[in-house]
TIZASE-366688 format. One record per residue: x, z, y of N, C-alpha, C, O in turn; residue in three letters. Coordinates in steps of 0.001 Angstrom, whole numbers, padded with zeros to 6 digits, always signed. Example, Ala and Ser with C-alpha at 12.3 -4.5 7.8 and 13.67 -1.06 7.14 Angstrom:
BEGIN
+013190+007800-005690+012300+007800-004500+013200+007800-003300+014236+008465-003319ALA
+012850+007080-002250+013670+007140-001060+012900+007870+000030+013409+008039+001138SER
This chain:
BEGIN
+000787+000022-001051+000115+000019-000081+000951+000073+001181+001926+000821+001255UNK
+000560-000746+002210+001398-000879+003383+001213+000477+004150+000348+001317+003901UNK
+002159+000544+005108+002045+001774+005866+000793+001666+006990+000137+002653+007321UNK
+000613+000594+007414-000647+000490+008317-001855+001037+007581-002686+001590+008303UNK
-002086+000993+006402-003307+001291+005841-003304+002851+005434-004315+003422+005025UNK
-002051+003475+005592-002043+004792+005339-001683+005553+006515-001318+006708+006293UNK
-001701+005216+007549-001256+005879+008914-002569+006811+009132-003697+006329+009026UNK
-002358+008100+009427-003530+008891+010093-003061+009418+011277-001886+009532+011627UNK
-004299+009806+012010-004175+010150+013380-003896+011844+013426-004833+012612+013211UNK
-002719+012276+013682-002322+013711+013820-002703+014520+012512-002231+014234+011412UNK
-003583+015539+012724-004131+016238+011489-005365+015778+010928-005974+016465+010108UNK
-005764+014692+011305-006867+014031+010683-006704+013533+009323-005619+012980+009145UNK
-007562+013579+008209-007202+013035+006962-007343+011632+007003-007698+011093+008051UNK
-007099+010962+005961-007244+009406+005929-008903+008990+005700-009514+009102+004637UNK
-009379+008544+006839-010772+008292+006823-011091+006813+006783-012226+006373+006968UNK
-009985+006046+006519-009987+004668+006467-010247+004052+005066-010294+002827+004957UNK
-010384+004703+004203-010507+004339+002878-012139+004005+002384-013047+004432+003096UNK
-012384+003408+001429-013703+003036+001236-014458+004354+000730-015633+004466+001081UNK
-013958+005252+000024-014600+006494-000287-014828+007443+000896-015824+008155+001025UNK
-013850+007378+001697-013846+008167+002873-015147+007758+003913-015882+008517+004546UNK
-015143+006178+003839-016408+005575+004602-017714+006070+004116-018605+006505+004845UNK
-017766+005958+002643-018997+006254+002088-019510+007827+002175-020683+008200+002173UNK
-018330+008645+002251-018742+009986+002492-019216+010365+003847-020016+011274+004071UNK
-018638+009567+004766-019066+009612+006223-020392+009142+006351-021167+009862+006980UNK
-020852+007967+005832-022260+007558+005824-023122+008445+005349-024192+008535+005951UNK
-022885+009334+004146-023727+010263+003421-023818+011421+004445-024923+011882+004729UNK
-022712+011891+004995-022670+012909+005981-023721+012679+007190-024576+013490+007548UNK
-023475+011390+007747-024288+011010+008897-025840+011083+008509-026644+011720+009189UNK
-026157+010434+007455-027693+010517+006835-028210+012067+006547-029387+012407+006673UNK
-027182+012909+006158-027698+014241+006062-027864+014936+007375-028721+015782+007632UNK
-026998+014505+008123-027121+015207+009589-028280+014800+010402-029013+015583+011006UNK
-028396+013470+010372-029724+012903+010914-030970+013402+010242-031924+013674+010971UNK
-031068+013537+009102-032309+014108+008403-032470+015419+008821-033631+015794+008985UNK
-031431+016322+009061-031671+017628+009333-032130+017802+010911-032890+018692+011292UNK
-031565+016846+011721-032070+016960+013152-033483+016370+013208-034215+016885+014053UNK
-034023+015343+012434-035265+014887+012292-036375+016110+011856-037442+016353+012419UNK
-035886+016677+010883-036738+017673+010407-036908+018846+011413-038001+019364+011640UNK
-035854+019188+011942-035853+020343+013038-036657+020031+014204-037006+021011+014862UNK
-037030+018888+014609-037708+018495+015622-038994+018148+015438-039784+018146+016382UNK
-039330+017829+014256-040629+017097+013862-041791+018317+014047-041625+019433+013555UNK
-042690+018035+014633-043941+018807+014830-044994+018626+013861-045825+019527+013746UNK
-045082+017534+013109-046076+017442+012091-045435+016281+011038-044410+015615+011188UNK
-046254+016276+010091-045683+015197+009001-045765+013654+009540-044966+012787+009187UNK
-046805+013451+010412-046928+012055+010726-045772+011611+011483-045495+010412+011452UNK
-045097+012373+012122-043941+012109+012993-042641+012007+012201-041661+011391+012621UNK
-042686+012668+010989-041326+012783+010145-040763+011452+009815-039578+011233+010065UNK
-041637+010398+009187-040837+009181+008868-040331+008441+010157-039313+007760+010028UNK
-040904+008499+011323-040466+007683+012401-039088+008633+012763-037997+008081+012909UNK
-039229+009962+012880-038052+010721+013215-036854+010637+012194-035673+010761+012517UNK
-037252+010442+011102-036014+010406+009938-035440+009068+010218-034212+008993+010261UNK
-036193+007932+010426-035447+006718+010531-034702+006652+011856-033517+006338+011746UNK
-035160+006885+013109-034457+007006+014250-033353+007855+014357-032369+007439+014969UNK
-033344+009123+013802-032156+009917+013875-031290+009601+012937-030128+009827+013273UNK
-031459+009072+011667-030359+008747+010828-029740+007504+011314-028514+007434+011229UNK
-030397+006504+011816-030129+005374+012311-029053+005684+013554-028007+005039+013624UNK
-029338+006559+014378-028560+006932+015601-027339+007576+015129-026266+007238+015628UNK
-027401+008671+014014-026168+009139+013522-025230+008332+012866-024019+008395+013080UNK
-025795+007536+012030-025093+006655+011290-024352+005543+012075-023301+005040+011678UNK
-024971+005209+013193-024289+004266+014256-023229+004875+014791-022139+004318+014658UNK
-023301+006020+015439-022296+006783+015962-021021+007169+014991-019834+007142+015317UNK
-021532+007507+013817-020435+008039+012922-019507+006887+012470-018282+006991+012537UNK
-020218+005644+011949-019544+004374+011489-018862+003769+012593-017725+003394+012308UNK
-019238+003563+013794-018452+002976+014784-017282+003978+015176-016174+003539+015485UNK
-017538+005220+015155-016480+006109+015377-015330+006139+014388-014178+006373+014754UNK
-015660+005901+013143-014726+006138+012059-013892+004878+012220-012670+004982+012112UNK
-014552+003471+012516-013864+002223+012597-012856+002388+013943-011737+001880+014000UNK
-013355+003045+014813-012549+003179+016301-011411+004115+016029-010330+003794+016523UNK
-011473+005243+015312-010455+006058+014995-009265+005409+013983-008053+005483+014185UNK
-009872+004814+012949-008960+003948+012181-008283+003070+012904-007092+002971+012609UNK
-008758+002272+013930-008046+001356+014631-006816+002194+015568-005647+001822+015675UNK
-007329+003218+016099-006440+004083+016965-005314+004537+016214-004171+004445+016659UNK
-005593+005042+015047-004516+005596+014224-003432+004588+013862-002306+004983+013558UNK
-003746+003301+013889-002671+002186+013663-001978+002132+014986-000780+001851+014959UNK
-002451+002320+015944-001805+002026+017131-001043+003364+017808-000142+003190+018629UNK
-001411+004527+017458-000824+005729+017897-000140+006455+016787-000712+006804+015754UNK
+001165+006669+017070+001980+007271+015700+002471+008726+016439+002748+008902+017625UNK
+002480+009681+015348+002942+010886+015700+002194+011692+016645+002781+012448+017419UNK
+000862+011568+016626+000011+012072+017570-000001+013585+017445-000245+014075+016342UNK
+000281+014475+018650+000098+016006+018444-001264+016240+018185-002121+015357+018229UNK
-001519+017703+017851-002722+018308+017564-003628+018132+018978-004772+017685+018898UNK
-003154+018438+020031-003961+018241+021357-004314+016830+021474-005483+016500+021673UNK
-003412+016015+021365-003803+014494+021697-004899+014038+020736-005811+013293+021095UNK
-004754+014576+019354-005753+014175+018374-007090+014521+018690-008039+013740+018620UNK
-007154+015886+019093-008442+016544+019449-009034+015604+020632-010178+015168+020505UNK
-008297+015300+021735-008639+014701+022830-009285+013290+022484-010379+012927+022915UNK
-008498+012574+021684-008890+011112+021284-010329+011166+020439-011287+010452+020734UNK
-010328+012072+019400-011463+012085+018620-012715+012420+019234-013780+011827+019063UNK
-012463+013605+020102-013698+014053+020782-014185+013059+021870-015391+012916+022072UNK
-013184+012324+022620-013678+011399+023409-014340+010168+022956-015183+009595+023646UNK
-013929+009727+021704-014513+008657+020975-015949+009080+020662-016841+008258+020867UNK
-016262+010352+020160-017461+010780+019668-018332+010927+020934-019477+010477+020872UNK
-017953+011454+021966-018862+011470+023235-019172+010070+023854-020300+009771+024246UNK
-018112+009244+023916-018437+007965+024308-019469+007242+023597-020389+006663+024176UNK
-019308+007277+022269-020211+006480+021490-021557+007158+021384-022552+006518+021044UNK
-021600+008473+021677-022891+009237+021717-023565+008788+023051-024785+008625+023055UNK
-022915+008603+024057-023559+008227+025339-024182+006680+025205-025345+006378+025474UNK
-023249+005864+024777-023641+004604+024424-025055+004622+023616-026085+004133+024079UNK
-024975+005148+022558-026097+005285+021628-027362+005849+022204-028479+005429+021902UNK
-027126+006830+023056-028263+007540+023786-028887+006504+024696-030108+006369+024608UNK
-028174+005701+025617-028605+004878+026468-029460+003607+025841-030437+003048+026339UNK
-028829+003344+024673-029622+002280+023905-030853+002741+023288-031826+001998+023160UNK
-030833+003929+022910-031958+004631+022354-033116+004843+023511-034321+004751+023281UNK
-032617+005101+024611-033658+005214+025812-034185+003848+026353-035234+003703+026979UNK
-033349+002927+026036-033892+001461+026407-034885+000840+025389-035720-000007+025706UNK
-034702+001393+023996-035460+000664+022992-036874+001652+022651-038033+001270+022488UNK
-036353+002954+022612-037764+003702+022335-038450+004097+023532-037914+004752+024426UNK
-039663+003687+023545-040439+003943+024745-041816+004471+024368-042377+004131+023326UNK
-042256+005179+025112-043617+005956+024880-044720+005012+025303-044423+003980+025905UNK
-046042+005323+025006-046962+004449+025334-047209+004352+026748-047128+005361+027448UNK
-047538+003092+027290-047784+003066+028832-046479+002869+029591-046510+002520+030771UNK
-045228+003103+028890-043932+003283+029674-043401+001632+029870-043270+000823+028951UNK
-043194+001437+031025-042505+000075+031189-041287+000214+032097-041212+000923+033101UNK
-040247-000659+031528-038774-000688+032043-038039+000571+031462-038459+001365+030620UNK
-036945+000557+032063-035918+001573+031429-036191+002938+032274-036272+002861+033499UNK
-036324+004110+031652-036344+005298+032227-035349+006158+031789-035213+006266+030570UNK
-034576+006835+032574-033590+007751+032223-034004+009088+031751-034775+009733+032462UNK
-033530+009638+030498-033999+011002+030160-032742+011805+030069-031939+011668+029146UNK
-032604+012623+031027-031277+013509+031006-031181+014376+029995-030170+014545+029314UNK
-032491+015089+029841-032316+016003+028558-032049+015469+027376-031287+016057+026608UNK
-032562+014416+027080-032330+013674+025791-030778+013241+025709-030100+013324+024684UNK
-030402+012843+026753-028781+012610+026839-028008+013817+026616-027004+013749+025908UNK
-028388+014982+027175-027479+016167+027243-027498+016789+025791-026494+017279+025274UNK
-028792+016720+025152-028891+017270+023888-028068+016528+023000-027441+017165+022154UNK
-027960+015279+023046-027128+014264+022168-025785+014556+022202-025097+014684+021189UNK
-025315+014685+023536-023940+015050+023768-023392+016423+023323-022276+016600+022834UNK
-024338+017388+023560-024159+018618+023147-023990+018657+021500-022979+019154+021003UNK
-024920+018168+020788-024797+017978+019279-023500+017425+018942-022758+017986+018135UNK
-023208+016372+019515-022088+015496+019241-020724+016429+019293-019885+016510+018396UNK
-020713+017058+020463-019478+017891+020853-019377+019062+019809-018264+019390+019396UNK
-020473+019678+019389-020391+020716+018527-020087+020421+017101-019366+021103+016373UNK
-020757+019262+016765-020425+018843+015330-019029+018291+015289-018385+018514+014264UNK
-018488+017626+016223-017144+017079+016234-016172+018176+016258-015129+018130+015606UNK
-016511+019185+017022-015565+020529+017180-015428+021150+015910-014301+021456+015518UNK
-016496+021387+015175-016500+021964+013945-015648+021215+012862-014750+021792+012247UNK
-016002+019792+012644-015125+019029+011837-013734+019008+012234-012902+019101+011332UNK
-013336+018899+013450-011952+018914+013920-011190+020370+013365-010117+020429+012764UNK
-011942+021340+013695-011444+022631+013285-011240+022719+011848-010216+023262+011433UNK
-012095+022250+011048-011938+022118+009598-010750+021377+009100-009946+021811+008275UNK
-010714+020028+009774-009532+019323+009373-008264+019858+010007-007257+019262+009622UNK
-008082+020715+010778-006838+021216+011258-006560+022347+010402-005368+022535+010160UNK
-007424+023164+009877-007189+024317+009172-006831+023807+007787-006011+024434+007115UNK
-007384+022736+007340-007116+021939+006033-005712+021513+005977-004992+021657+004989UNK
-005343+020951+007155-004054+020188+007086-002790+021351+007142-001707+021245+006568UNK
-003203+022375+007915-002162+023471+007984-002037+024151+006660-000944+024565+006276UNK
-003233+024290+005880-003163+024849+004626-002244+024017+003647-001377+024535+002944UNK
-002551+022581+003683-001653+021759+002984-000253+021729+003386+000611+021570+002524UNK
+000006+021846+004432+001486+021902+004916+002224+023235+004442+003414+023238+004129UNK
+001424+024347+004419+001919+025577+004321+002270+025538+002582+003323+025960+002104UNK
+001210+024974+001836+001411+024948+000424+002778+023846-000043+003579+024010-000963UNK
+002701+022826+000843+003939+022048+000375+005216+022615+000843+006245+022472+000183UNK
+005186+023213+001891+006429+023908+002369+006886+025236+001333+008036+025409+000928UNK
+005872+025997+001055+006284+026973+000112+006745+026358-001337+007609+026833-002073UNK
+006092+025388-001525+006187+024846-003008+007711+024037-003034+008395+023966-004055UNK
+008133+023402-001616+009370+022913-001553+010554+023903-001501+011653+023684-002009UNK
+010177+025089-000782+011128+026018-000769+011495+026782-002136+012666+027071-002382UNK
+010463+027090-002997+010635+027706-004195+011236+026497-005082+012084+026846-005903UNK
+010930+025191-005034+011771+024249-005800+013047+024232-005374+013935+024300-006225UNK
+013379+024139-004003+014762+024141-003739+015721+025229-004307+016852+025072-004767UNK
+014873+026560-004138+015670+027931-004557+015670+027799-006102+016628+028257-006725UNK
+014711+027235-006711+014968+027024-008402+016070+026135-008607+016909+026435-009456UNK
+016205+024835-007789+017297+024025-008103+018624+024671-007726+019640+024340-008338UNK
+018670+025604-006719+019882+026236-006180+020248+027052-007486+021352+026909-008010UNK
+019351+027858-007966+019718+028831-009066+020264+028109-010392+021039+028622-011199UNK
+019687+026761-010465+019912+026044-011694+020996+025024-011502+021196+024122-012316UNK
+021744+025206-010313+023030+024315-010132+024055+024743-011192+024468+025894-011328UNK
+024451+023573-011999+025334+023861-013151+026380+024726-012833+026721+025529-013701UNK
+027056+024719-011577+028144+025662-011248+027823+027073-011181+028603+027978-011477UNK
+026459+027230-010716+025994+028527-010514+025875+029331-011789+026343+030457-011956UNK
+025094+028515-012798+024827+029238-013779+026150+029345-014578+026378+030394-015180UNK
+027043+028310-014619+028247+028282-015355+029117+029660-014971+029580+030479-015765UNK
+029187+029664-013692+030079+030892-013277+029303+032138-013541+029940+033124-013912UNK
+028032+032222-013400+027208+033486-013631+027534+033920-015126+027954+035015-015500UNK
+027267+032895-015824+027367+033268-017384+028707+033518-017761+028942+034375-018613UNK
+029639+032850-017210+031022+033061-017479+031388+034468-017106+032122+035086-017877UNK
+030929+035078-015938+031046+036246-015422+030618+037259-016414+031327+038223-016701UNK
+029451+037036-016940+028794+037937-017738+029464+037896-019232+029483+038889-019959UNK
+029951+036763-019559+030886+036776-020891+032096+037563-020828+032459+038335-021715UNK
+032764+037315-019641+033794+038287-019335+033706+039674-019406+034639+040348-019842UNK
+032602+040180-018993+032119+041508-018602+031606+042220-020060+031579+043437-020240UNK
+031210+041208-021048+030444+041707-022277+031472+042833-022942+031104+043979-023200UNK
+032590+042419-023140+033704+043335-023849+034410+044314-022888+034920+045362-023285UNK
+034411+043879-021489+035231+044718-020681+034223+045856-020179+034600+047028-020176UNK
+032960+045506-019762+032181+046487-019257+030657+046102-019710+029956+045438-018947UNK
+030239+046482-020806+028874+046014-021412+027658+046419-020570+026644+045723-020531UNK
+027800+047617-019870+026704+047919-019113+026572+047080-017784+025438+046755-017431UNK
+027681+046703-017013+027574+045825-015922+027153+044400-016419+026484+043625-015736UNK
+027608+044143-017659+027023+042769-018198+025511+042707-018519+024789+041714-018426UNK
+025210+043795-018866+023579+043747-018922+022899+044012-017713+021717+043674-017649UNK
+023456+044577-016704+022904+044540-015447+022864+043242-014733+021924+042985-013982UNK
+023935+042329-014950+024018+041118-014426+023190+040094-015102+022911+039067-014482UNK
+022763+040276-016338+021780+039455-016917+020536+039739-016622+019660+038875-016659UNK
+020276+041146-016249+018744+041436-015727+018586+040901-014356+017540+040388-013958UNK
+019737+041048-013595+019631+040489-012171+019237+038857-012160+018316+038340-011527UNK
+020121+038252-012973+019869+036757-012951+018567+036391-013606+018064+035333-013228UNK
+017927+037098-014540+016627+036900-014945+015689+037228-013897+014738+036455-013774UNK
+015770+038289-013059+014963+038613-012082+014802+037387-011019+013755+036877-010620UNK
+016271+037036-010647+016203+035915-009566+015347+034686-009911+014569+034154-009120UNK
+015600+034242-011326+014755+033213-011859+013374+033385-011928+012608+032440-011741UNK
+012985+034539-012187+011499+034972-012173+010849+034970-010747+009678+034628-010580UNK
+011653+035360-009750+011155+035391-008443+010991+033695-007926+010046+033358-007212UNK
+011744+032992-008259+011639+031468-007887+010491+031008-008241+009984+030134-007539UNK
+009801+031489-009421+008790+030858-009986+007521+031817-009840+006546+031731-010586UNK
+007628+032658-008891+006387+033368-008317+005466+032712-007525+005832+032461-006377UNK
+004267+032347-007891+003239+031600-007089+002594+032343-005887+001736+031777-005209UNK
+002993+033578-005628+002362+034299-004500+002805+033690-003250+003947+033233-003201UNK
+002019+033628-002211+002462+033302-000779+002714+034231+000090+002920+033908+001259UNK
+002745+035531-000297+003282+036562+000428+003758+037785-000654+003180+038078-001701UNK
+004928+038382-000116+005653+039400-000822+005888+040625+000025+005695+040462+001230UNK
+006236+041725-000344+006565+042814+000596+007963+042742+001058+008744+042096+000359UNK
+008370+043275+002071+009709+043125+002544+010520+043730+001595+011626+043216+001425UNK
+010205+044766+000896+010991+045651+000038+011459+044595-001254+012593+044631-001733UNK
+010456+043718-001695+010692+042817-002889+011718+041728-002274+012561+041241-003028UNK
+011668+041393-001112+012655+040207-000669+014040+040849-000576+015045+040203-000874UNK
+014096+042180-000145+015421+042756-000054+016008+043081-001509+017206+042987-001774UNK
+015065+043458-002376+015471+043515-003648+016196+042189-004303+017276+042164-004894UNK
+015398+041215-004062+015904+039927-004740+017306+039512-003915+018197+038858-004457UNK
+017370+039946-002637+018679+039500-002009+019630+040296-002454+020755+039798-002508UNK
+019473+041629-002859+020405+042497-003389+020927+042130-004791+022104+042232-005135UNK
+019872+041673-005588+020289+041120-006912+021222+039911-006820+022167+039779-007598UNK
+020951+039068-005893+021713+037753-005844+023116+038262-005194+024147+037709-005578UNK
+023182+039208-004308+024527+039481-003885+025297+040321-004990+026525+040265-005050UNK
+024720+040925-005669+025339+041441-006931+026035+040540-007868+027133+040811-008355UNK
+025356+039440-008112+025712+038289-008815+026913+037720-008202+027952+037564-008842UNK
+026771+037388-006883+027888+036854-006192+029121+037626-005896+030211+037180-005538UNK
+028784+038808-006095+030089+039906-005880+030745+039783-007203+031960+039588-007225UNK
+030022+039882-008396+030809+039765-009597+031584+038398-009612+032709+038374-010112UNK
+031025+037255-009080+031644+035913-009153+032881+035929-008244+033969+035507-008635UNK
+032677+036426-007029+033720+035961-005982+034756+037257-006047+035946+037112-005765UNK
+034172+038605-006466+035138+039626-006361+034761+040511-005112+034450+040008-004032UNK
+034813+041878-005345+034536+042692-003977+035631+042409-002973+035358+042709-001811UNK
+036658+041958-003180+037781+041684-002164+037304+040550-001341+037618+040512-000152UNK
+036593+039648-001855+036332+038340-001237+035029+038429-000534+034766+037749+000458UNK
+034240+039267-001062+032766+039272-000457+032542+040779-000114+032549+041648-000987UNK
+032312+041072+001409+032009+042355+001699+030649+042300+002425+030464+041521+003360UNK
+029723+043126+001980+028329+042983+002610+028041+044357+003427+028182+045494+002978UNK
+027654+044035+004580+027343+045111+005440+025898+045026+005697+025502+043989+006229UNK
+024962+046030+005382+023708+046242+005706+023368+047140+006943+023770+048295+007084UNK
+022628+046501+007759+022222+047425+009095+020873+047391+009121+020264+046391+009501UNK
+020250+048554+008692+018836+048803+008663+018595+050163+008585+019346+050882+007926UNK
+017494+050668+009269+017056+052009+009223+016041+052310+008171+014849+052122+008416UNK
+016472+052803+006919+015285+052805+006109+014164+053970+006338+013192+054137+005602UNK
+014455+054688+007411+013244+055647+007720+012295+054917+008576+011168+055405+008659UNK
+012567+053742+009284+011556+053130+010109+011255+051641+009678+010300+051028+010156UNK
+012058+051128+008816+011748+049792+008343+010414+049801+007583+010116+050600+006696UNK
+009595+048723+008091+008155+048548+007195+008483+047929+005934+008294+046718+005819UNK
+008995+048664+004879+009098+048026+003510+007945+047265+002788+008056+046329+001997UNK
+006820+047872+003236+005407+047417+002746+004885+046268+003451+003842+045773+003023UNK
+005455+045758+004482+005180+044700+005297+004998+043389+004648+006016+043025+004058UNK
+004085+042636+004586+003927+041493+003732+004638+040346+004578+004427+040270+005789UNK
+005517+039418+003897+006258+038433+004397+006125+037218+003552+005635+037241+002423UNK
+006605+036103+004173+006730+034834+003276+007849+035308+002247+008708+036127+002575UNK
+007780+034749+001008+008707+034893-000031+009995+033820+000319+009862+032718+000852UNK
+011202+034409-000100+012255+033568-000037+012715+033174+001503+013105+032037+001771UNK
+012642+034069+002337+013120+033732+003741+014358+034389+004141+014933+033964+005143UNK
+014887+035458+003430+015979+036197+003649+017019+035667+002613+018069+035177+003031UNK
+016759+035748+001248+017792+035303+000149+018385+034099+000528+019613+034110+000618UNK
+017703+032908+000806+018179+031527+000917+019271+031474+002280+020285+030776+002286UNK
+018867+032297+003335+019845+032291+004235+021018+032925+003962+022046+032400+004391UNK
+021107+034163+003204+022212+034869+002681+022959+033887+001667+024187+033820+001713UNK
+022291+033189+000829+022880+032327+000010+023605+031165+000851+024755+030870+000526UNK
+023052+030564+001802+023731+029576+002485+024950+030113+003279+025970+029447+003459UNK
+024770+031302+003710+025876+031957+004377+027205+032045+003465+028332+031672+003791UNK
+026827+032596+002313+028006+032724+001230+028493+031366+000937+029697+031112+000960UNK
+027554+030444+000649+028101+029073+000217+028975+028303+001170+029924+027574+000881UNK
+028448+028619+002458+029197+027609+003541+030111+028405+004456+030827+027888+005313UNK
+030020+029808+004184+030858+030521+005103+031918+031517+004334+033078+031658+004719UNK
+031474+032047+003434+032442+033045+002515+033259+032248+001545+034490+032236+001560UNK
+032461+031539+000643+033251+030871-000263+034486+029874-000026+035462+029775-000770UNK
+034280+029233+001027+035346+028214+001284+036622+028892+001781+037695+028293+001703UNK
+036538+030140+002296+037605+030935+002724+038398+031532+001430+037823+032037+000465UNK
+039899+031383+001572+040552+031914+000446+040529+033330+000339+040531+033840-000781UNK
+040505+034160+001561+040297+035632+001572+038846+036007+001771+038517+037140+002123UNK
+038088+035151+001565+036533+035596+001769+036137+036183+003083+036670+035686+004075UNK
+035342+037096+003240+034975+037469+004403+033921+038458+004301+033476+038840+003219UNK
+033471+038926+005580+032334+039905+005649+030982+039201+006063+030875+038418+007006UNK
+030002+039582+005246+028580+039151+005490+027614+040276+006005+027332+041264+005326UNK
+027178+040058+007150+026441+041256+007774+025003+040775+007833+024772+039644+008261UNK
+024060+041543+007442+022732+041593+007380+022012+042631+008108+022123+043830+007854UNK
+021319+042170+008961+020576+043198+009821+019025+043023+009801+018532+041898+009886UNK
+018208+044232+009680+016873+044269+009752+016346+045330+010684+016611+046514+010474UNK
+015581+044934+011746+015129+045888+012699+013554+045777+012789+012916+044753+012546UNK
+013058+046926+013154+011682+047211+013492+011553+047149+014940+011909+048058+015690UNK
+010978+045933+015349+010758+045837+016887+009302+045933+017319+008755+045116+018060UNK
+008781+046902+016840+007323+047121+017278+006424+046368+016539+006129+046639+015375UNK
+005905+045287+017265+004997+044295+016418+005830+043211+015672+005218+042433+014940UNK
+007071+043109+015792+007737+042162+015028+008827+042734+013951+009054+043943+013999UNK
+009393+042081+013153+010391+042373+012259+011617+041391+012653+011495+040175+012510UNK
+012554+041854+013049+013847+041012+013403+014822+041123+012259+015082+042181+011685UNK
+015359+039901+011962+016383+039625+010704+017538+038828+011350+017376+037939+012186UNK
+018878+039309+010798+019816+038467+011225+020940+038388+010168+021324+039414+009605UNK
+021387+037364+009937+022601+037216+008847+023688+036511+009616+023456+035478+010243UNK
+024983+037128+009557+026133+036752+010181+027220+036410+009054+027270+037076+008020UNK
+028069+035361+009300+029059+035158+008449+030130+034546+009049+029823+033795+009974UNK
+031390+034655+008773+032491+033912+009252+032425+032614+009044+031874+032231+008012UNK
+032974+031648+009979+033142+030181+009863+034057+029836+008637+034979+030559+008259UNK
+033693+028641+008058+034830+028301+007239+036085+027640+007741+036123+027224+008899UNK
+037118+027522+006927+038232+027084+007534+038222+025497+008157+037495+024704+007558UNK
+038817+025107+009063+038703+023697+009655+038947+022713+008554+038412+021627+008777UNK
+039586+022790+007467+039815+021956+006443+038858+021784+005387+039039+020973+004480UNK
+037838+022526+005475+036663+022687+004500+035970+021243+004406+035767+020565+005413UNK
+035661+020872+003251+034910+019587+003215+033575+019602+003895+032969+020668+003994UNK
+033070+018473+004375+031952+018325+005098+030705+018861+004438+029822+019311+005168UNK
+030536+018857+003045+029329+019391+002360+029288+020978+002728+028244+021533+003070UNK
+030505+021627+002621+030608+023101+002834+030400+023428+004498+029914+024473+004929UNK
+030772+022553+005135+030698+022912+006666+029256+022628+007237+028774+023406+008061UNK
+028578+021535+006811+027538+021028+007517+026291+021073+007013+025396+020488+007623UNK
+026001+021804+005762+024552+021805+005205+023824+022796+005756+024086+023968+005483UNK
+022595+022388+006789+021818+023507+007342+020458+023241+006735+019474+023456+007442UNK
+020289+022773+005437+018803+022598+004843+017932+023888+004861+016758+023969+005221UNK
+018712+024843+004416+017995+026083+004356+017469+026537+005644+016340+027025+005622UNK
+018087+026463+006768+017668+026907+007959+016574+026068+008576+015666+026534+009265UNK
+016740+024740+008262+015650+023668+008763+014330+024028+007834+013236+024187+008374UNK
+014483+024135+006550+013420+024509+005690+012737+025879+006299+011535+025888+006562UNK
+013497+026938+006491+012900+028090+007120+012209+028062+008354+011137+028643+008524UNK
+012818+027374+009254+012201+026939+010606+010782+026284+010431+009838+026696+011104UNK
+010641+025294+009555+009278+024590+009178+008310+025709+008563+007179+025813+009039UNK
+008668+026444+007648+007891+027466+007219+007468+028531+008025+006343+029019+007917UNK
+008475+028993+008984+008039+029967+009931+006982+029457+011052+006066+030177+011450UNK
+007189+028260+011475+006132+027553+012295+004827+027440+011498+003794+027882+012002UNK
+004814+026971+010492+003480+026829+009684+002722+028078+009537+001523+028121+009815UNK
+003447+029206+009065+002877+030528+008685+002382+031329+009964+001297+031906+010037UNK
+003427+031270+011044+003145+032139+012004+002934+031540+013447+002611+032197+014437UNK
+003182+030124+013398+003022+029487+014719+004047+029913+015771+005207+030156+015440UNK
+003662+029996+016933+004598+030238+018083+005008+031856+018023+005864+032293+018792UNK
+004384+032648+017122+004671+034164+017107+006021+034415+016422+006571+035511+016528UNK
+006578+033363+015691+007822+033468+015033+008757+032656+015592+008320+031649+016150UNK
+010065+032853+015585+011131+032020+015926+012372+032255+015200+012573+033293+014568UNK
+013298+031190+015296+014408+031164+014571+015544+030619+015548+015430+029574+016188UNK
+016840+031599+015585+017816+031120+016360+019171+031185+015837+019603+032191+015274UNK
+019865+030094+016021+021286+029922+015300+022243+029965+016559+022111+029350+017617UNK
+023205+030814+016194+024143+030919+017293+025725+030843+016642+026088+031694+015830UNK
+026485+029909+017013+027816+029834+016573+028812+029839+017512+028804+029123+018514UNK
+029831+030770+017166+030859+031207+018030+032160+030604+017562+032128+029765+016662UNK
+033230+030948+018076+034599+030468+017553+035001+031097+016253+035993+030703+015640UNK
+034178+032145+015797+034579+032916+014615+033532+033214+013774+033779+033563+012620UNK
+032224+033117+014233+031026+033478+013416+029916+032488+013481+029874+031699+014425UNK
+029018+032474+012547+027881+031825+012488+026594+032775+012221+026528+033473+011209UNK
+025657+032749+013129+024655+033867+013075+023287+033017+012834+023112+031962+013445UNK
+022376+033499+011962+021101+033043+011939+020214+034248+012003+020312+035182+011208UNK
+019240+034184+013098+018438+035182+013255+016930+034641+013533+016656+033557+014049UNK
+015987+035653+013068+014793+035112+013185+013781+036373+013371+014126+037503+013028UNK
+012692+036137+013856+011585+037260+014070+010409+036945+013511+009990+035806+013716UNK
+009779+037675+012856+008148+037436+012406+007408+038498+012889+007921+039591+013128UNK
+006046+038212+013074+005070+039123+013421+004674+039989+012160+004661+039593+010995UNK
+004333+041336+012655+003733+042071+011394+002287+041698+011177+001520+041462+012110UNK
+001918+041653+009776+000719+041429+009344-000067+042536+008656-001208+042319+008246UNK
């Protein structure tokens, strides 16, 4: 299918397909029937009202669908505000045109010429605006929900792939094998940590507690500490256990992937490793989080220096989940790289 046939206007669904067109016609007929029944005073008027109202709504809806389909091919990357203005304008303009046609065609007994009916026009515009606003709100919420599901699915898939990287599993299992005879208890703990990490990436929940996210991050850090050694990886936690809202619901996998990115791109490329700082602060109505790592050496390969997929994915997920109430900030100095973000309490 060509791109021109699949373009959609902002958060609007694809209404240009035959199936969508059929659903639009059915919805228009149902709306027209409801309006006719609501204004009918006796059964004798009902057939005429059903015919006129369904014809009116079907005309507005069909022409509106065709107009929006045409506009969607001409306008690319429309914002939510622009989409709302376009669709609402199309609906109101077509309603006004249909109303004037109705006033010209439908005449009462003894009426000659065109007579303007302001109340008729006002009621039609009001109904059009209300119905369109309800539909737009539904489409907007549906689109945001789909984007949130896709982003969460993508994040968990990426995290699972990260856990399943051959070198990660090989190094982790190799570390466990080395510990089996040397320190069986630590080997058992490492296996349990690895199992918990894998289990969390498959969790289908859209919210977990802050405590669960911290526990996941600590398990991951224990695995990396075994692999890199305590001399190469030093972790500093900065958090007040007495005030931190550990039961606060947050998006899953928003701290651990940033920590992983910091180790993979900042600590691991350095011969002597470095210090990873993780800060969590209760800022009243927000939770503030920061992860700081040293910069890799200048001769590190481009993959180790430049991969910011985790931050970009997090930025998108925060925006979808919290809107403007959340933010992500990246600060790079001569010696350090810091990723910080804040999320509202729910």
